[in-house]
C-alpha positions in Angstrom: -7.6 26.8 5.8 -4.1 28.3 6.1 -4.7 28.6 9.9 -5.7 24.9 10.0 -2.6 23.9 8.0 -0.3 25.9 10.4 -2.0 24.3 13.4 -1.4 20.8 12.0 2.2 21.6 11.1 2.9 23.1 14.5 1.4 20.1 16.3 3.5 17.8 14.2 6.6 19.7 15.0 5.7 19.8 18.7 5.3 16.0 18.9 8.4 15.3 16.8 10.4 17.7 19.1 9.5 15.6 22.1 10.3 12.3 20.4 13.6 13.4 18.9 14.9 15.7 21.7 14.9 18.8 19.5 13.3 22.2 19.6 10.1 22.4 17.5 11.6 25.4 15.7 14.3 23.1 14.2 11.8 21.5 11.9 10.8 22.9 8.6 8.4 22.0 5.7 11.3 20.2 4.1 12.4 18.2 7.2 12.6 14.6 6.1 11.4 11.8 8.3 14.1 9.6 6.8 16.8 12.0 7.7 15.6 11.8 11.3 15.8 8.1 11.3 12.2 7.8 12.3 11.1 4.4 13.6 7.6 2.8 13.2 6.8 3.4 16.8 7.6 7.1 16.5 5.3 7.3 13.4 2.6 5.7 15.4 3.1 8.1 18.3 2.9 11.1 15.9 -0.3 9.8 14.2 -1.9 9.0 17.6 -1.1 12.5 18.9 -2.5 14.1 15.8 -5.6 11.9 15.8 -6.3 12.9 19.4 -5.6 16.6 18.9 -7.7 17.0 15.7 -10.3 14.2 16.2 -9.4 12.5 12.9 -8.5 9.0 11.8 -5.1 8.9 10.1 -4.3 5.8 8.2 -0.8 4.7 9.4 0.5 3.3 6.1 -0.6 6.4 4.1 1.0 8.8 6.6 4.2 6.6 6.7 4.6 7.2 3.0 4.9 11.0 3.4 8.6 12.0 3.1 8.6 15.5 4.7 6.8 17.3 7.5 5.1 19.5 4.8 3.7 16.5 3.0 2.5 15.0 6.2 0.8 18.2 7.3 -0.9 18.5 3.9 -2.1 14.9 4.2 -3.7 15.5 7.6 -5.4 18.7 6.4 -6.9 16.7 3.5 -8.3 14.2 6.0 -9.7 17.0 8.1 -11.5 18.5 5.1 -13.2 15.2 4.1 
């Protein structure tokens, strides 16, 4: 499970890096979506990327409520384990 969690977190960072013009290594578990000034379209791009990569449906509004990258990764792992 820890490997799966790391894979989800790394994928999240990878997609966010391309959307925000940063290096994936700049993101941590505590990185706040709010601090990045994330827009709805960017949330949608992240969820779509994760859905395609992990073959899982991610409810947009539930994902949108996650405040940090760590919370978001935990949420996606929960969905994978259902």
